[in-house]
N, C-alpha and C positions, 0 to 999 in steps of 0.2 A: 420315462417315468420320473415325475416330479415328486419327491417326498412332501408328505404333509405331516402335520402334528399328529393326525389320526391314523397315519400308516402304520400298519402291523408289521410290514417288511419293506424294503426297499431294493431294487434292483442296482447291483454293484457292476459296472462294465468289466466284462471278462471273468467274473466269477459268479455271476447267479444271483440268487436272492440273499439279501443280508437280514439277518435276524434282528430283533429290538436290542440285544444285548452287543451287536456289532459282528457276530461271528457269521461266517457264511453257511448257507443252506447245505445240509449234509455233514457239517463239522460236529464230531462227538469226542469231547476231551478224553473220554473213557477208552477210545480207540487209538489214541496217539501213542507212539513208542511201544508197540507190542513187546511182550517179554520176550518172544523167540528172536525177535530183531536185535534187541540189546544184548541178549545172551550169544547170539551170532558176532556182533561185534566185538564183544570181549574176548570170546574164543579165538577170534582171528589175529588178536594181538600176541606179539611176541613173549612179552612178560608172562602171560599166561601159560603159554607152552612150555616156557624155561621152567616156571614154578612147579607145575604139574609133573614135568619130566624130571625134575630134580627129586621130587618126593617119590616118583616111581623108582628111582635108581637108589634112594638112600638106604633102604633094607637090604639091597643087594651089596652096596658097599659095606655095610657093617657086617654081613655075613662074611664077606672077603676078609675085613679085617680080623674077625674071630678065626677064620681058618688059617690065616697066616702067623697069627700070634698064638701064645700058650692057651690051652684049654682052661677057660675061667670057672668051669663047674667044679662042684665039689665042696658044697657047703658054705661057701662065703656068704657075707651078710649083706651085700649090696646087689641091687638088680643087675650090674654089670658082671659079678661074680658068677651069678646063676643063670645068666642070659642064654647059654648053650645048653642048659639042662633039659629043655624040650621047645617045641615050636611055641607054645603059649608064652613061656617065660622070656623068649626072645622078641615077640610082639610087644609085651609089657615094658621090656627094656627100651625098645625103640619108642615108645610113647612117652616114656619117662624122660628120656634123654632129649626129646623134642618139646617137651611142655614148655619149659621155661623162656626159650628164645625162638626156635626155629618155627614153631606154630604161631607164635605171635607175631612173627615177621610176616607169616604168609597171610594170616587175617588182616593184618594192618596195610598190607600190600593191595589186597582185593577191594578193601573199604576206603583206604585213604587216597588210593589212586583214582577213583571211580569218577568223581566230580572234578577234583583239581586237575586231572589230566585234560579234560575237556577245555577248562580255562586256559591252561597251559598252551593248548593247540588253537586256542581262538575260536573254538567251535561251539562253546556253550552258548553264547548268544543266538547262534543260528539255530540250534535244537528249541530254545525257548521262543524263538521267531516262527517255529514250524506251523502253528503254534502248539507246544507241549507245556501244559500248566505245570508250574514249578513244583508242587508237592508231587504230582504224579510222576514226573522226571526223577525226582529224588527217591520215590517208593519204588520204581522200576529198577533203577540202578541198585538200590539196596537189596531187592530181591536176587538180583543176579549175582551180586557180591557175595550174598548169603549161600546161594546155591554153589558157586565156585568154592567158598571156604569149606562147607560141609563136604562137597565132593573131595577136596584135597585132604582132609582129615581121614575120611574113610577110605581114600586111596591109599595112603601111607598104612593105615591100619590093615587093610586087606593084603596088601603086598608083604607086609611084615609077617603077618599070620602065614600065607602061603610059603614064603621063602623059609620061615621058621619050621613049619611043619616037613618041608621037603629035606631040609638040612638036619634038623634036630629032633625030628619025630613027633608023635602025638602023645608025648608023656604028660604026666600031671602038672598043673601049675602049681609051683611051689613059691611060697612068698619068703622075704627075707627073714621072717620070725620062725620059719620052719613049718608052717602049716601047709597043708596040701590039698589041692581041689582037682577032682577027677577032670579028664579032658571036656566032656559036654558041658559041665557046669563052668569049668574054667573059660571056655569058649564063649559062653553067654557073658560072663564078667568082664573079659576084655571088650566085648562089643559095647556093654554098658559103661565102661571106662570111656571108650571114644564118644559115646554120646554125653557123658557128663562133661567131657572136654568142650565138645560143640556149645553146650550151654555156657560154662564158664568163660569161653573166650569171647562171648557176646559182649562184655564191657569192652574189650579191644576193638571189636567192630564199631561199637557206637562213638568211642573217642576218636578213632581213625576217621570215621564218616564226618563227625563235627569239625574236625581239623581240615577235612578235605573241602567243606563248603566255606572255610575260613580263610583259605589261602589259594593262590594260583600255582603254588609249587607242590607237586605231587611228593617230591622227596621229602619236604617239610612235614606233610601230614603224616606220611608213613614213619619217617624217622621220629616224629613227635610221639606218636603212640608207642613206639619200641622203647623210647627214653623213658617215659612215663612208667612203662612195665619193669624196666631194669631199676629205676629208683624205687618202686614200690617193693621189689625183691630184696634191694639192699636195706630199706628200712625195717623188713620184716625179719631180718637177722639182729636186730638191735633188741635184746631181751629187756632193756630198761623200759621200752615203750608198754610193756606188758599187755593188758587187754586191748589196748589201743591197736595193736597189730591186726586184731579181727576186723578192722575197718578198711584195711588196705586190700585192694582189688584182687592182688595175686596171693594173699594168705592162704586160700583154700585150693589153690591151684592143683596140688597133688593128693586132694583129699580122696581121689578114686582108688587110691592104695587100700582104702578100707574095704574095697570089693573082694579083695583076694584073701580074706580071712573066713574062717568057718561061720562065725557068728558076725555079721556085718553090722557095723555101728553107722548108721545114716545120718547122724547128727552133722559131721563135718560136710557132707555132700549137700544136705539141705540148706545148711548155712552158706555153702559155696555158691549154690543155685540162686539163693534169695540175694546174696551180695552182687553177683555178676548182673541179674535182672534188674536190679535196682540201679546200679551204675549205667546199664544200657538204656533204661528208660528215660533217665536223666539226661543222658548225652543225645538221645533221640529228640527229646523235646527241645534241647538247645539246638540241635540241627535244623529242625523244621522252623524254629523262630528265626534263626540266623538266615537261612536260605530264602524265606519269604520276604525278608526285607533287605538283602544284599542287592547293591547295585552291580549288575552283570555288564562288564565292560570289556570282556575278552570272549 
C-alpha cells in the first residue's frame, strides 16, 4: 500500500496500520506501564525489601533496648523518658525518634531512586522507547513511590503499636506535659499523627523526585534531599531568624505533638500541611518541566 496525502492510515510492515500521528494501531498511551507492573518491579528490588525489613525490625530493636536498659518511665519530661509507660507512648516515641532523619531517608530513597536508577542502569531510554509517554512514566513511578512510602510509614507505626501494646500494655497516652488521653482516643491520635507525617513528608518526596530527574546518580538524588532536610533543621535552631523559620520546610515536622493534648491546637498542623504541600507542588512542577525537556541518553 502506497501512502498518499489523503491517507488516513498507512500500513507499516510488521506492525499493522499506523495512525496519522505515527502510532501503531492498538497503541494506547494510557495503557502503558500499568501501575501493578511498576509496583511489582519496585517490590522485587533489594532496596525495597531491606528498607521495609528494617522498619519492621526497628520497633522490636527499641523494645529490646528498653528491656536491656533501665526503666525510663516515671514522670520524665521527654518522649524517651515516658516511652515505656504504655504501648501508645512507645508508638509515639518511635515516630518522634524517626521523624527528623529515618523517615526522611526512607521517603527520599523511594522517590529519589525511582527515575535516577533507571538512568543509571541505562534502561530509561528503553522504557521511553516502548513507547511510554514521559509524563505518564513519571506519574506511574510517583504513584508507586508514594504507595511504598505510605506503606513504610504505616508499617513502622503499626508494628510500634503492636509491640508497645504487647510489652507495655494498653495504658493511657501521657504527654510530656502530664496530660493523659484514654486508650481509644490516644490510638486515634497516634494514627492521626502518622497521617500528618505522610502529608508533611510530601515536600521531601517532591524534592527527591526533582533531583531524581535532574541526575543519573541515585545516591545524589537521595543524598541531596536528605542534606536539604538536615540543613533546614539546623537553620530552624537559629533563634535569630525569628519568624523566617516558619518558611523552612522542616519547621512544622513535629507539630503532630499537639494531637496529644486534651485541647488540640490545630494551627501548627494546618500550617505544616500548607507548607509541605506548597513545597511539594512547586517541586512537582519543576520535575515535570525538567523531565519533559531533558535529553535522555541513558
